[in-house]
C-alpha positions in Angstrom: -20.4 -120.0 55.3 -18.8 -119.0 54.8 -18.6 -120.1 55.8 -22.2 -120.1 53.0 -19.6 -122.8 51.7 -20.3 -121.9 48.0 -18.9 -123.9 45.2 -21.0 -125.5 42.5 -20.0 -128.1 40.0 -21.9 -130.4 37.8 -20.3 -133.9 37.8 -22.2 -136.1 35.5 -25.7 -136.2 36.8 -24.7 -135.0 40.2 -25.0 -131.4 41.4 -22.7 -130.7 44.3 -23.2 -127.3 45.9 -21.7 -125.5 48.9 -22.2 -122.0 50.3 -19.6 -119.7 51.6 -20.6 -117.6 54.4 -21.6 -114.1 53.6 -19.1 -111.3 53.8 -21.1 -109.2 56.3 -19.0 -109.4 59.4 -20.4 -107.3 62.1 -19.8 -107.9 65.8 -22.4 -107.9 68.5 -25.0 -105.2 68.2 -24.0 -102.0 69.9 -25.6 -100.9 73.1 -27.2 -97.9 71.3 -28.6 -100.1 68.5 -30.1 -102.5 71.0 -31.6 -99.7 73.1 -33.2 -98.1 70.1 -34.9 -101.2 68.7 -36.3 -99.4 65.7 -38.3 -102.6 64.8 -39.5 -105.9 66.1 -39.9 -108.9 63.8 -42.0 -111.9 64.9 -41.8 -115.1 62.8 -44.4 -117.6 63.7 -44.7 -121.2 62.3 -48.1 -122.2 61.1 -49.7 -125.6 61.3 -49.6 -126.0 57.5 -45.8 -125.5 57.5 -45.9 -121.8 56.3 -44.7 -118.9 58.4 -46.2 -115.5 59.3 -43.7 -112.6 59.5 -44.9 -109.5 61.4 -42.8 -106.4 61.5 -43.6 -103.5 63.8 -41.6 -100.3 63.2 -41.1 -97.5 65.7 -39.0 -95.4 63.3 -40.6 -93.7 60.3 -39.3 -94.7 56.9 -40.9 -95.4 53.6 -38.4 -98.1 52.6 -36.7 -100.8 54.6 -34.1 -102.9 52.8 -32.9 -106.4 53.7 -29.1 -106.3 54.3 -28.8 -109.9 53.3 -30.3 -110.1 49.8 -28.1 -112.7 48.0 -30.0 -114.2 45.0 -30.7 -117.8 44.2 -28.1 -119.7 42.1 -30.3 -118.8 39.2 -29.9 -115.1 39.9 -33.4 -114.5 41.2 -34.8 -113.0 44.5 -35.8 -115.9 46.8 -38.0 -113.5 48.7 -40.0 -112.5 45.7 -40.5 -116.2 44.9 -41.6 -117.3 48.4 -43.0 -114.2 50.3 -46.5 -112.7 49.9 -47.1 -109.3 51.5 -50.6 -109.2 53.1 -50.5 -105.6 54.3 -52.2 -103.1 51.9 -50.0 -100.3 50.6 -46.7 -102.1 51.1 -44.8 -103.9 48.3 -41.8 -106.2 48.3 -39.5 -105.2 45.5 -36.0 -105.7 44.2 -33.9 -102.6 43.8 -30.3 -103.0 42.6 -28.8 -105.8 44.7 -31.3 -105.6 47.6 -34.9 -106.7 48.4 -36.9 -103.9 50.0 -40.2 -103.2 51.6 -41.6 -100.1 49.9 -44.6 -98.1 51.1 -46.4 -95.0 49.8 -45.4 -93.3 53.0 -43.8 -94.3 56.3 -44.3 -98.0 57.1 -45.4 -98.8 60.6 -46.3 -102.5 60.3 -46.2 -105.3 57.7 -47.5 -108.8 57.6 -45.9 -111.3 55.2 -46.8 -114.9 54.6 -43.8 -117.1 53.8 -43.5 -120.4 52.0 -40.2 -121.9 53.3 -37.4 -121.5 50.7 -34.9 -124.3 51.3 -32.6 -123.9 48.2 -29.1 -122.7 48.1 -28.2 -119.0 47.6 -25.2 -117.4 46.1 -22.7 -116.8 48.9 -25.2 -116.8 51.7 -27.0 -119.2 54.0 -30.2 -121.1 52.9 -33.2 -119.3 54.3 -34.7 -122.6 55.6 -33.6 -126.2 56.2 -36.5 -128.7 55.9 -36.3 -132.0 57.8 -38.1 -135.2 56.8 -40.0 -135.5 60.1 -41.6 -132.1 59.5 -39.1 -129.9 61.4 -37.6 -126.8 60.0 -34.6 -124.5 60.7 -34.8 -120.8 59.9 -31.8 -118.5 59.5 -32.6 -115.4 61.5 -30.1 -113.1 59.8 -32.3 -112.9 56.7 -34.8 -110.7 58.7 -32.3 -107.9 59.6 -33.6 -104.8 57.9 -32.6 -101.1 57.7 -34.4 -97.8 56.8 -33.9 -95.7 53.7 -35.7 -92.7 52.3 -36.3 -94.0 48.8 -36.2 -97.0 46.5 -33.5 -95.2 44.5 -31.3 -95.1 47.6 -31.7 -98.9 47.8 -30.7 -99.3 44.2 -27.5 -97.2 44.8 -26.2 -99.4 47.6 -22.9 -101.2 46.9 -22.5 -104.9 46.7 -20.2 -105.0 49.8 -21.7 -103.2 52.8 -18.6 -103.6 54.9 -17.8 -100.1 56.1 -21.2 -98.7 55.2 -22.8 -97.2 58.3 -26.1 -99.0 59.0 -28.1 -97.1 61.7 -30.9 -99.2 63.1 -31.5 -101.8 65.8 -34.0 -104.6 65.8 -35.2 -107.7 67.6 -36.5 -110.9 66.3 -38.8 -113.4 67.9 -39.2 -116.9 66.5 -42.3 -118.6 67.7 -43.5 -122.2 67.6 -46.8 -122.3 69.5 -46.9 -125.5 71.6 -43.4 -126.5 70.5 -39.8 -125.8 71.2 -37.2 -123.6 69.5 -33.6 -124.8 69.6 -31.0 -122.0 69.1 -27.2 -122.7 69.5 -27.8 -125.7 71.5 -30.3 -124.2 74.0 -34.0 -125.3 73.9 -36.6 -122.6 74.4 -40.3 -123.4 75.1 -42.6 -121.9 72.5 -40.5 -118.9 71.4 -37.0 -117.4 71.2 -36.0 -113.8 71.1 -32.7 -112.0 70.4 -31.4 -108.7 69.1 -30.3 -108.6 65.5 -27.1 -107.1 64.2 -24.4 -109.5 65.4 -23.6 -113.1 64.4 -26.7 -114.8 63.2 -27.7 -118.4 63.3 -30.3 -121.1 62.6 -33.3 -121.7 64.9 -34.7 -125.3 64.7 -38.3 -125.9 65.3 -39.3 -129.6 65.4 -39.4 -132.8 67.4 -36.0 -134.4 66.6 -33.8 -134.7 69.7 -30.3 -133.5 70.0 -27.8 -136.3 69.3 -24.2 -136.4 70.2 -21.4 -137.9 68.1 -17.6 -138.0 68.8 -17.1 -134.8 66.8 -20.5 -133.0 66.8 -23.7 -132.6 68.6 -26.9 -131.5 66.9 -30.0 -132.4 64.9 -29.5 -135.2 62.5 -32.5 -135.8 60.1 -34.0 -139.2 61.0 -34.4 -139.8 57.2 -30.7 -139.7 56.5 -29.3 -142.8 54.7 -27.6 -144.9 57.3 -24.2 -144.8 55.5 -24.2 -141.0 55.6 -25.0 -141.0 59.3 -22.1 -143.5 59.8 -19.7 -141.2 57.9 -20.8 -138.3 60.3 -20.1 -140.6 63.2 -16.8 -142.0 62.1 -15.1 -140.0 59.3 -15.8 -136.5 60.7 -13.9 -137.1 63.9 -10.9 -138.2 61.9 -11.1 -135.0 59.9 -11.3 -132.8 63.0 -8.4 -134.7 64.6 -6.2 -134.2 61.6 -7.0 -130.5 61.3 -6.5 -129.9 65.0 -3.1 -131.7 64.9 -1.9 -129.7 61.9 -3.5 -126.3 62.5 -3.9 -126.0 66.3 -7.3 -125.5 68.0 -10.3 -124.1 66.2 -12.6 -121.5 67.7 -15.3 -124.2 68.1 -14.2 -127.0 70.4 -17.3 -129.2 69.6 -19.5 -127.7 67.0 -23.3 -128.0 66.7 -24.7 -129.5 63.5 -27.9 -129.3 61.6 -28.1 -132.0 59.0 -31.2 -132.2 56.8 -32.2 -134.9 54.3 -34.1 -133.7 51.2 -35.0 -137.1 50.0 -34.2 -139.1 46.9 -36.7 -137.6 44.4 -34.1 -135.6 42.6 -31.6 -137.4 40.4 -27.9 -137.3 41.1 -26.3 -136.0 44.3 -26.9 -132.6 45.9 -24.7 -131.5 48.8 -25.0 -128.1 50.3 -23.2 -126.8 53.4 -22.1 -123.8 55.4 -20.4 -123.0 58.6 -21.6 -120.5 61.1 -20.3 -119.6 64.5 -19.6 -123.0 66.2 -22.1 -124.7 63.9 -22.0 -126.6 60.6 -25.1 -126.9 58.4 -25.4 -129.8 55.9 -28.1 -130.3 53.3 -28.1 -133.6 51.5 -30.5 -135.0 48.9 -30.6 -136.9 45.6 -31.2 -140.5 44.4 -27.4 -141.3 44.1 -26.9 -140.5 47.8 -29.1 -143.4 49.0 -26.3 -146.0 48.5 -22.6 -145.6 49.2 -21.1 -146.1 45.8 -17.3 -145.4 45.7 -17.8 -142.1 43.7 -20.5 -140.8 46.0 -18.6 -141.8 49.1 -15.6 -139.9 47.9 -17.7 -136.9 47.1 -19.4 -136.9 50.5 -16.0 -137.2 52.3 -14.6 -134.3 50.3 -17.7 -132.3 51.2 -17.3 -133.1 54.9 -13.6 -132.2 54.6 -14.3 -128.8 53.0 -17.0 -127.8 55.4 -15.0 -129.0 58.5 -12.1 -126.9 57.2 -14.1 -123.7 57.6 -13.9 -124.0 61.4 -10.2 -123.0 60.9 -10.3 -121.0 57.7 -13.6 -119.2 58.0 -14.2 -119.2 61.8 -10.9 -119.2 63.7 -9.7 -116.7 61.1 -11.8 -115.4 58.2 -11.5 -113.0 55.3 -12.3 -109.3 56.1 -14.1 -108.3 53.0 -16.2 -110.0 50.4 -13.6 -109.5 47.7 -11.2 -111.8 49.7 -13.5 -114.8 49.7 -10.9 -116.7 47.7 -8.8 -116.9 50.9 -11.2 -119.1 52.9 -12.7 -121.0 50.0 -9.5 -121.9 48.3 -8.0 -123.0 51.6 -10.9 -125.2 52.4 -10.7 -126.9 49.0 -7.0 -127.6 49.4 -7.4 -128.7 53.1 -10.1 -131.2 52.0 -8.0 -132.7 49.3 -4.9 -133.0 51.5 -7.0 -134.5 54.3 -8.5 -137.2 52.0 -5.0 -137.9 50.6 -4.0 -138.8 54.2 -7.1 -140.5 55.4 -8.4 -142.4 52.3 -6.1 -145.0 50.7 -5.9 -144.5 46.9 -7.4 -141.0 46.9 -6.2 -139.1 43.8 -5.2 -135.7 44.9 -3.6 -134.8 41.6 -6.9 -135.3 39.7 -8.7 -133.1 42.3 -6.1 -130.3 41.9 -6.1 -130.6 38.2 -9.8 -129.6 38.2 -9.0 -126.6 40.3 -6.3 -125.5 37.8 -8.6 -126.0 34.8 -11.5 -124.3 36.5 -9.4 -121.3 37.7 -8.1 -120.5 34.2 -11.5 -120.9 32.6 -13.5 -119.0 35.3 -11.2 -116.1 36.0 -10.4 -115.1 32.4 -8.2 -112.4 30.8 -8.4 -109.1 32.5 -10.6 -110.4 35.4 -9.5 -109.4 38.9 -10.0 -112.3 41.3 -11.1 -109.8 43.9 -14.1 -109.1 41.7 -15.3 -112.7 41.4 -17.9 -112.4 44.2 -19.3 -109.2 42.8 -19.6 -110.9 39.4 -21.5 -113.8 41.0 -18.7 -116.2 40.0 -18.2 -118.1 43.3 -16.4 -121.0 41.5 -13.5 -118.7 40.7 -13.0 -118.0 44.4 -12.7 -121.7 45.1 -10.6 -122.8 42.2 -8.2 -119.8 42.0 -7.9 -119.6 45.8 -6.8 -123.2 45.7 -4.3 -122.5 42.9 -2.7 -119.7 44.9 -2.5 -121.9 47.9 -0.8 -124.7 45.9 1.8 -122.1 44.9 2.3 -121.1 48.6 2.6 -124.8 49.4 5.2 -125.3 46.7 7.2 -122.4 48.0 7.2 -123.6 51.6 8.2 -127.1 50.5 11.3 -125.7 48.7 12.4 -124.2 52.0 11.3 -126.9 54.5 11.5 -130.7 53.9 8.2 -132.4 54.6 6.2 -129.2 54.6 2.8 -128.9 52.9 -0.3 -126.6 52.7 -1.1 -127.3 56.4 2.4 -126.0 57.3 1.8 -122.7 55.5 -1.7 -122.3 56.8 -0.7 -122.9 60.4 1.6 -119.9 60.1 -1.1 -117.8 58.5 -3.7 -118.8 61.2 -1.3 -118.3 64.2 -0.2 -114.9 62.9 -3.8 -113.7 62.8 -5.6 -115.5 65.7 -5.6 -112.4 67.8 -8.0 -110.4 65.6 -9.5 -113.4 63.7 -9.1 -111.7 60.3 -6.9 -112.5 57.3 -6.7 -109.7 54.8 -5.3 -109.8 51.3 -2.2 -108.0 52.7 -1.8 -110.6 55.5 -2.0 -113.4 52.9 0.5 -111.8 50.6 2.9 -111.1 53.4 2.9 -114.8 54.3 3.3 -115.7 50.6 6.3 -113.3 50.3 7.9 -114.8 53.4 7.6 -118.3 51.9 8.9 -117.4 48.4 11.5 -114.8 49.4 10.4 -113.1 46.1 8.5 -109.8 46.5 8.4 -109.4 42.7 6.3 -112.6 42.5 4.1 -111.4 45.3 3.5 -108.2 43.3 2.4 -110.3 40.3 -0.1 -112.1 42.5 -1.3 -108.8 43.9 -1.9 -107.6 40.3 -3.8 -110.8 39.5 -6.0 -110.2 42.5 -6.6 -106.5 42.0 -6.5 -106.0 38.2 -6.3 -109.4 36.5 -3.8 -110.6 33.9 -3.9 -110.7 30.1 -3.1 -114.5 30.0 -4.2 -116.4 33.0 -2.6 -119.7 31.9 0.7 -118.0 31.5 0.4 -116.4 34.9 -0.3 -119.8 36.6 2.6 -121.4 34.7 4.9 -118.6 35.9 3.6 -119.0 39.5 4.1 -122.7 39.5 7.5 -122.6 37.9 8.7 -120.1 40.5 7.3 -122.0 43.5 8.3 -125.5 42.4 4.8 -127.0 41.6 5.5 -129.7 39.0 3.6 -129.3 35.7 3.9 -129.6 32.0 2.2 -127.8 29.1 0.0 -129.8 26.7 -1.3 -127.7 23.8 -1.3 -124.7 26.2 -3.0 -126.5 29.0 -1.3 -126.7 32.3 -1.1 -130.4 33.4 0.0 -131.2 36.9 2.5 -133.9 37.5 
């Protein structure tokens, strides 16, 4: 996104949202899965902007569930809101955490008419990005599907499918009759096909040409306000240069970008983003984004800082299970703040970190394990509490090394895990213990992650006091200094 970058905060009239990437981390589809090809999905764009989805199944099953079934930010199924099954005898239903196609018997084919759903999801990628010139980008991972023998089996599936054997192979075709399909920087005439099961991505269908900037190459909505386009051209390269200098190379030397403009009809500022393999996706809209006021400019720069950070914490290395989303999201929050502190004169890092502390204590309350935040649907806890834990790691490394900061600690974490590209909770805690020299404190952090604590404010105060993060208490509130 996440990666599905996925924090959400209401700041006055402005809604700022980001999506972390989902926690489904499978590699390339196996040879066996590709050879089997238990289904073929064909997604065709229609002249009126809708899409037709045709599934053909070569394997008999009465139920096929969608492995990516994250709800909307309002907790609803986006498929139920935007898909209409046209095949008699087949229903689209929600069972437990998963959307499923359910038939009276084995399903051999299904036709579905889709109205593009371009809103943010909880901890997953927006199904569609809509561009002002009429183009659209569709995320192909949402069409990966697996067979079950009953709807009850779908309802019994766990929230985190990592480690759950999924036995099926499929292929998707995205068709744009008379047009082009752009996928990972390569243009295809009329249609694009690939096997599902590995890393997914966005396929863009439209007329906008690929444009290159000093940091990115991609599709930039022609309707973007000029000042936002200027920030992409000038500020983003500075972010990448800083991150590269402090953290070493990222896995993506020059990422692709898809930047859509949703217009100025909605009040406030809406920013959505996510990072995929070598690609950043940005969704921008709202009346307050038309002009570069100081507050909006700062918000957009923080947003770019957070999303760019995921090429290091989220792509170069990433968390291994959904329960550890706090590692990537908290790191990206802190990286964005520290980057703006260096690149933007007068930026108030203390105020930004104070919001993280306040939100963490509020969102991850007594007895709540931080590792359960994603399952509870509380993505904000991952961002805020992940940032609080990284502030403690930063404080610890500063006590041991003059001039050190969060980037210093993160560089060690990244370099130690570049080989396998994963950072587990155990990896994070080992690096934390190395910085603090206090295994007992690390054990307290582990308990906070796995079981929760009775008094979150007291825990944060203990953590900061032990690691040298300056603060005071004001009527019980932790106030950073």
